[in-house]
C-alpha positions in Angstrom: 69.1 140.1 167.3 67.8 143.0 165.3 65.2 142.2 162.7 65.9 142.8 159.0 62.2 143.8 158.9 59.5 143.9 161.5 56.1 142.9 160.5 52.8 143.1 162.4 50.5 140.2 161.6 46.8 141.2 161.7 44.1 138.6 161.4 40.4 138.6 162.3 40.7 135.6 164.6 43.2 137.4 166.9 41.5 138.9 169.9 40.9 142.6 170.0 43.5 144.9 171.7 43.0 145.8 175.3 44.8 148.3 177.6 48.4 147.4 178.4 48.8 145.1 181.3 50.9 142.0 180.5 50.9 139.3 183.1 53.2 136.7 181.6 56.5 136.7 183.5 56.8 136.0 187.2 56.5 139.1 189.4 59.5 140.2 191.4 58.1 139.6 194.9 61.4 138.6 196.5 65.1 139.2 195.9 66.6 136.6 193.6 68.2 133.6 195.3 72.0 133.5 195.4 73.4 131.5 192.6 76.1 128.8 192.6 79.5 129.0 191.2 78.8 126.2 188.8 76.7 126.8 185.6 73.3 125.2 186.3 69.9 125.2 184.7 68.4 126.3 188.1 70.6 129.4 188.3 69.8 130.3 184.7 66.1 130.0 185.3 66.4 132.2 188.4 68.3 134.8 186.5 66.1 134.7 183.4 62.8 135.0 185.2 64.2 138.1 186.9 65.8 139.6 183.8 62.8 139.1 181.5 60.2 140.0 184.1 57.4 142.4 183.1 58.9 145.0 185.4 61.8 145.3 182.9 59.2 146.4 180.3 61.2 145.0 177.4 64.6 146.6 178.3 64.5 149.0 175.3 67.9 150.8 175.0 67.5 154.5 175.8 64.7 153.8 178.3 64.8 153.8 182.1 64.0 150.0 181.9 67.2 149.3 180.1 69.1 151.2 182.9 67.3 149.0 185.4 68.4 145.9 183.6 72.0 147.0 183.4 72.0 147.9 187.1 71.2 144.3 187.8 74.0 143.1 185.6 76.5 145.5 187.3 75.4 144.4 190.7 76.1 140.8 189.8 79.5 141.2 188.3 80.5 143.3 191.3 79.2 140.5 193.6 81.4 138.0 191.7 84.5 140.2 192.4 85.2 141.2 188.8 87.1 144.4 188.1 85.1 147.4 186.6 86.2 148.3 183.1 83.7 151.0 182.1 83.9 154.8 182.4 85.6 156.5 185.3 86.4 153.4 187.2 82.9 152.0 187.2 81.2 149.1 185.4 79.2 151.3 183.0 80.3 152.7 179.7 77.8 155.4 178.7 76.7 155.2 175.1 75.6 158.5 173.5 72.2 157.6 172.1 69.6 160.3 171.2 66.0 160.2 170.2 65.0 162.2 167.2 61.4 163.1 166.3 59.5 165.6 164.2 59.6 169.0 165.9 56.2 170.4 166.9 56.9 173.5 164.7 57.1 171.4 161.5 54.9 172.7 158.7 54.3 172.5 154.9 52.0 174.9 153.2 51.2 176.7 150.0 49.0 179.8 149.6 48.1 179.5 153.3 46.8 175.9 152.9 48.7 173.6 155.3 49.3 169.9 154.7 48.7 167.9 157.8 51.7 165.9 159.1 51.1 162.1 159.2 47.9 162.5 157.1 48.9 164.5 154.0 52.6 164.2 154.3 55.0 161.9 156.2 58.6 163.2 156.6 61.7 160.9 156.8 64.5 161.9 159.0 67.9 162.0 157.2 69.6 162.3 160.6 71.8 165.1 159.2 70.8 168.7 158.8 68.3 169.6 156.0 68.4 172.8 154.0 65.6 175.4 154.2 62.9 175.1 151.5 60.8 178.1 152.7 59.9 180.1 149.5 61.1 177.4 147.1 59.4 176.8 143.8 57.5 173.5 143.5 58.2 171.6 140.3 56.8 168.4 139.0 59.8 166.1 138.3 57.9 163.3 136.5 57.4 159.6 137.4 60.2 157.6 138.9 62.0 155.5 136.3 60.6 157.4 133.3 63.0 158.8 130.7 61.4 162.2 131.1 62.2 162.4 134.8 64.1 165.6 135.7 67.8 165.5 136.1 69.6 166.5 139.3 70.7 169.8 137.6 67.1 170.6 136.6 65.9 170.1 140.2 68.6 172.2 141.9 67.0 174.7 144.3 63.5 173.4 143.6 61.0 171.5 145.7 60.3 168.6 143.4 57.2 166.3 143.3 57.8 162.8 142.0 55.1 160.3 141.0 55.4 156.5 141.3 54.2 153.9 138.9 51.3 151.8 140.1 50.4 148.3 139.2 49.8 144.8 140.7 53.2 143.5 139.6 55.1 146.7 140.4 54.9 147.7 144.1 55.7 151.4 144.5 58.1 150.7 147.4 60.4 148.8 144.9 61.1 152.1 143.2 61.6 154.3 146.2 65.3 154.0 147.1 65.5 157.0 149.4 69.3 157.0 149.4 69.5 157.0 145.6 67.0 159.8 145.3 68.8 162.0 147.8 72.0 161.4 146.0 70.5 162.2 142.6 68.6 165.3 143.8 71.2 166.4 146.3 70.9 170.0 145.2 67.1 170.2 145.5 65.4 172.1 148.3 63.0 169.2 148.9 61.7 166.0 147.6 58.1 164.8 147.8 57.3 161.3 146.6 53.6 160.7 145.9 53.0 157.3 147.4 51.5 157.8 150.9 48.3 155.9 150.0 50.3 152.7 149.4 51.6 152.7 153.0 49.7 150.6 155.6 48.9 152.4 158.9 51.6 150.4 160.7 54.3 151.8 158.4 53.1 155.4 159.0 53.0 154.8 162.8 56.6 153.4 162.6 57.8 156.6 160.8 56.0 158.6 163.5 57.8 157.0 166.4 61.0 158.7 167.7 64.1 157.3 166.1 67.0 156.4 168.4 70.4 156.8 166.9 74.0 156.7 168.0 75.3 160.3 168.2 78.9 159.2 168.2 80.4 159.0 164.7 77.8 161.3 163.1 79.1 163.3 160.1 80.9 166.4 161.4 80.7 168.4 158.2 78.1 171.0 157.5 76.7 169.3 154.4 72.9 169.5 154.2 70.4 167.4 152.4 67.0 168.1 150.8 63.9 167.6 153.0 62.4 164.3 152.0 58.6 163.6 152.5 56.0 161.2 151.2 52.7 162.9 150.3 49.3 161.7 149.2 47.5 162.6 146.0 45.7 165.5 147.7 49.0 166.9 149.0 50.6 166.7 145.6 47.6 168.5 144.1 48.0 171.3 146.7 51.7 171.6 146.0 51.4 171.6 142.2 48.1 173.6 142.0 46.8 170.9 139.6 46.3 167.1 139.4 49.5 165.2 138.6 48.0 163.5 135.6 47.5 167.0 134.0 51.0 168.2 134.2 54.3 167.3 132.5 57.8 167.0 134.0 59.2 170.5 134.5 55.9 172.1 135.0 56.1 174.7 137.9 53.7 174.5 140.8 53.1 176.7 143.8 55.6 178.4 146.2 56.0 176.2 149.3 56.5 177.6 152.8 57.4 176.1 156.2 60.1 173.9 157.7 60.5 170.2 158.5 63.0 169.8 161.3 63.7 167.1 163.9 64.5 167.7 167.5 66.8 165.6 169.7 66.6 164.5 173.3 69.2 162.4 175.1 68.4 158.6 175.5 70.6 157.3 178.3 72.1 153.9 177.5 75.1 152.0 178.7 77.2 148.9 178.2 78.3 146.9 181.3 82.0 146.1 181.2 84.0 143.9 183.6 87.3 142.1 183.7 88.6 138.9 185.3 92.4 139.3 185.3 94.4 136.4 184.0 96.9 134.5 186.1 99.9 134.7 183.7 101.9 137.9 184.1 102.9 137.8 180.5 99.5 137.1 178.9 97.1 138.9 181.3 97.4 142.0 179.1 95.5 140.1 176.4 91.8 139.5 176.6 89.2 137.0 175.5 85.9 139.0 175.2 82.6 137.3 176.0 79.4 139.1 175.2 75.7 139.3 174.8 73.3 142.2 174.4 71.4 143.6 177.3 68.5 145.2 175.5 65.3 144.2 173.7 62.5 146.0 171.9 60.3 147.4 174.7 56.5 147.3 174.8 53.4 148.3 172.9 50.6 150.5 174.3 48.0 148.0 173.3 47.8 144.4 174.5 47.1 141.3 172.4 45.9 137.8 173.2 49.1 135.9 174.1 47.8 132.5 173.2 46.2 133.3 169.9 49.3 135.1 168.8 51.5 132.2 169.7 49.2 129.7 168.0 49.1 131.7 164.8 52.9 132.1 164.8 53.2 128.4 165.6 51.2 127.6 162.5 53.3 129.9 160.4 56.5 128.3 161.8 55.3 124.8 160.9 54.6 125.9 157.3 58.0 127.5 157.1 59.8 124.4 158.4 58.0 122.2 155.9 58.9 124.4 153.0 62.1 123.7 151.0 62.7 127.4 151.0 61.6 128.0 154.6 59.3 130.7 153.2 55.5 131.0 153.6 53.3 132.2 150.8 50.5 134.7 151.2 48.0 132.1 150.2 49.2 129.8 152.9 48.9 132.5 155.5 45.3 133.1 154.5 44.5 129.4 155.2 45.6 129.7 158.8 42.8 129.6 161.3 43.1 129.4 165.1 40.3 128.2 167.4 40.6 130.8 170.1 37.8 129.2 172.1 39.7 126.0 172.5 42.8 127.9 173.6 40.8 129.8 176.2 39.2 126.6 177.6 42.8 125.6 178.7 43.2 128.8 180.7 41.8 132.4 180.8 42.6 135.0 178.3 46.2 136.3 178.8 46.6 139.9 177.6 50.2 140.8 176.8 51.9 144.0 175.6 55.6 143.5 176.7 58.3 142.1 174.5 60.1 140.4 177.4 63.0 139.0 175.2 63.6 135.9 177.3 65.6 134.3 174.5 66.5 137.5 172.7 68.8 138.1 174.4 67.9 137.4 178.0 69.3 133.9 177.4 72.7 135.2 176.2 72.9 137.8 179.0 72.2 135.3 181.8 74.6 132.8 180.2 77.4 135.4 180.2 76.6 136.0 183.9 76.8 132.3 184.7 80.1 132.0 182.8 81.5 135.0 184.6 80.5 133.6 188.0 82.0 130.2 187.1 85.3 131.7 186.1 85.4 134.1 189.1 84.9 131.1 191.4 87.4 128.8 189.7 90.4 127.9 191.8 92.7 128.3 188.8 92.1 131.3 186.6 92.9 131.4 182.8 96.2 132.7 181.7 94.7 135.5 179.7 92.2 138.0 181.1 88.5 137.7 180.3 86.6 140.8 179.2 82.8 140.6 179.8 80.9 143.2 177.8 77.1 143.4 178.0 76.2 145.6 175.0 73.3 148.0 174.8 71.4 149.0 171.7 71.9 145.9 169.6 68.3 145.8 168.6 68.6 149.4 167.4 71.5 148.8 165.1 74.5 147.2 167.1 75.0 150.6 168.7 76.6 149.4 172.0 79.1 147.1 170.4 79.9 149.7 167.7 80.6 152.3 170.4 82.6 149.9 172.5 84.9 148.8 169.7 85.3 152.4 168.6 86.1 153.4 172.2 87.4 150.2 173.9 88.3 150.4 177.5 91.2 148.1 176.9 93.6 148.4 174.0 91.7 147.1 171.0 94.6 145.1 169.7 94.8 143.3 173.0 91.5 141.5 172.4 92.5 138.1 170.9 88.9 136.9 170.2 85.2 137.7 170.9 82.6 135.1 171.7 79.1 136.3 171.3 75.8 134.7 172.4 72.5 135.8 171.1 69.3 133.7 171.4 70.8 130.5 172.9 67.9 129.1 174.9 65.9 127.2 172.2 66.7 125.2 169.1 64.1 122.4 169.5 62.7 120.4 166.6 59.7 122.7 166.5 62.1 125.7 166.2 64.5 124.4 163.6 64.8 121.6 161.1 67.1 119.1 162.8 66.7 120.8 166.1 67.1 119.1 169.4 69.2 119.0 172.6 72.5 119.1 170.7 71.5 121.6 168.0 73.5 124.9 167.8 74.3 127.3 164.9 77.8 128.6 164.5 78.6 131.7 162.5 81.8 133.5 161.7 84.1 131.0 163.4 86.5 130.8 160.4 85.9 134.1 158.7 89.0 135.6 160.2 90.8 132.7 161.9 90.8 129.1 160.7 92.5 128.2 164.0 89.6 129.5 166.1 87.1 127.5 164.1 89.2 124.4 164.4 89.7 124.9 168.2 86.0 125.2 168.7 85.5 121.9 166.9 88.2 120.3 169.1 86.6 121.5 172.3 83.3 120.1 171.1 84.6 116.7 170.3 86.0 116.4 173.9 82.5 116.9 175.4 80.6 114.0 176.8 77.6 115.2 174.8 79.0 117.0 171.7 76.8 119.6 169.9 75.8 119.1 166.3 76.9 122.3 164.5 74.7 123.9 161.9 76.9 126.1 159.7 74.2 126.8 157.0 73.6 130.4 158.2 77.3 131.1 157.9 77.3 130.7 154.2 78.4 133.6 152.2 75.5 135.6 150.8 72.9 133.8 153.1 69.7 135.9 152.9 69.3 136.1 156.7 72.7 137.9 157.0 73.2 136.7 160.6 76.9 137.4 160.4 76.0 141.1 160.1 73.2 141.2 162.6 74.7 140.8 166.0 77.4 142.4 168.1 80.2 140.1 167.1 80.5 141.9 163.7 81.6 145.1 165.4 84.6 143.2 166.7 85.2 141.4 163.4 85.3 144.6 161.4 88.5 145.5 163.4 90.1 142.1 162.5 89.3 140.4 165.9 88.4 136.7 165.4 84.8 136.0 166.5 82.5 133.1 167.1 78.7 133.6 167.2 76.7 131.0 169.1 73.0 130.8 168.6 70.3 128.2 168.8 68.4 130.0 166.0 65.1 131.7 165.2 61.7 130.5 166.3 58.0 131.4 166.5 58.5 133.8 169.4 61.2 135.9 167.9 60.4 139.6 168.5 57.0 138.7 169.8 55.3 139.3 173.1 55.5 135.5 173.5 59.3 135.4 174.0 58.8 134.4 177.6 61.0 132.5 180.1 58.5 129.7 180.3 59.4 128.6 176.8 63.2 128.4 177.4 65.0 125.0 177.5 67.1 125.5 180.6 69.1 122.3 180.3 70.0 123.3 176.8 70.9 126.8 177.9 73.2 125.4 180.6 74.9 123.2 178.0 75.5 126.1 175.7 76.9 128.3 178.5 79.2 125.5 179.6 80.4 125.0 176.0 81.2 128.7 175.6 83.0 128.6 179.0 85.1 125.7 177.7 85.9 127.5 174.4 86.8 130.7 176.3 89.1 128.7 178.6 90.8 127.0 175.6 91.4 130.4 173.8 92.6 132.1 177.1 95.1 129.3 177.8 96.7 129.0 174.4 100.4 129.6 174.4 99.9 132.0 171.4 97.1 134.3 170.1 94.7 132.6 167.7 96.1 133.2 164.3 94.3 135.6 162.0 94.8 134.1 158.5 91.9 135.7 156.6 91.6 139.2 155.2 90.4 141.9 157.6 87.3 143.9 156.6 87.1 147.7 156.3 86.1 148.7 159.8 84.1 151.6 158.4 82.6 149.8 155.4 79.4 147.9 155.0 79.2 144.4 156.4 79.2 141.7 153.7 78.3 138.1 154.5 
């Protein structure tokens, strides 16, 4: 599941970084054992230790390691005897991702004095083309939010410098709405916001990393935007030829030269798509889609101490679970101390740099494989066909599911429902309030179809060990926005009823500690069997599940 924000926690008690060399997951010394037709904890463990092994290097979409992961998935669904439903008669649907990064020729200078990229200025990539600013007049546009701030008309054709209010109760980032500034000063040659000193090194490093985007669906018009950069006080003084506090809005500065452009390189990525045909000649042209995402977030170049990171995150999680708001205050964080020596007395230091993603979403991926094998080996197939889609690029912005639903390999209207699993291997009491063997979160089950939600409840009540459903994260306006943060939404935006199954967040989410050793395999098997039963119920209905709720705008913003 993609994070709303990604933080890096730094504390003095954490062991210093070391060269990359994670040793957490089991090495692939032998070919994986053949799995059974039935959904079993042992099969899921076999698959997950392979799929989240260090050799997969975090399965980042657009990397060779994600291609390696998808090759494994394709080999399995082929072994089950499923039909390929990707491009050109194969199991893969190629997704056009590209990596964009600042071109080596980028420069920003006045009077021969060059500003240093990443030190004096940090550019932001608007993804679309930017207009030339070479030879533009620099103008001070005032302080963001002041009544004297220049208007869009006054800034037209100029390279403007904008100040930001400072103060303990007014963080600068709260004022810097890049989209709003680009809209207001759309006619400017460039925009420089003087706030670089307020950014932590992690933020600057994040901006410096190549950005992976989905090329499909990019604007086809030739509209250009102003170049947008953050600068430090020294860079602002160079551009204006004077200190900011000595000039008024509208004061002209120097003439700026250079260019800030971004280059693109292909980033190969692919969905894996397979079909199990239904047995009913009338209904086999309709599909129940079952999915998970095949990617995770890759690896870092520096390693950290696995056990101290996990102990720290465990302490944070306990504080969050004990809080009525499930939020941790900065003062509480400062009180956390971890006795690293006691941890290392249990076993040697374990350096880790790979985000293995065992739960996110290795658990969902392996569960879909188990479900696919169980259906393929069943003596009686469902009436409707089953469509298995392992989406890429979910962590980067739901790119694989967006591309698949925009370019489906079966008629879009033939998909009667989509069942999505993302992080389904945990949900213990130390993960969630009220957690346990029967804990599961359901999201979106009645947002388009009341019948689908009711059917899932009915299937659950028939189980020997029914799940306890937690619907709190499905509430409209919930701050976590889970309805908008996994692949199911890309189906829902086209009016396809969805159900999102997850066992919830935990201390290892998007950490190097999301390892297969912490998965509850009995629980994972129960979730997989439950989704199998739900899929079977939907696929065997004598009618399509009824859509009785308004459909969203497929090209609008998701609203939970």
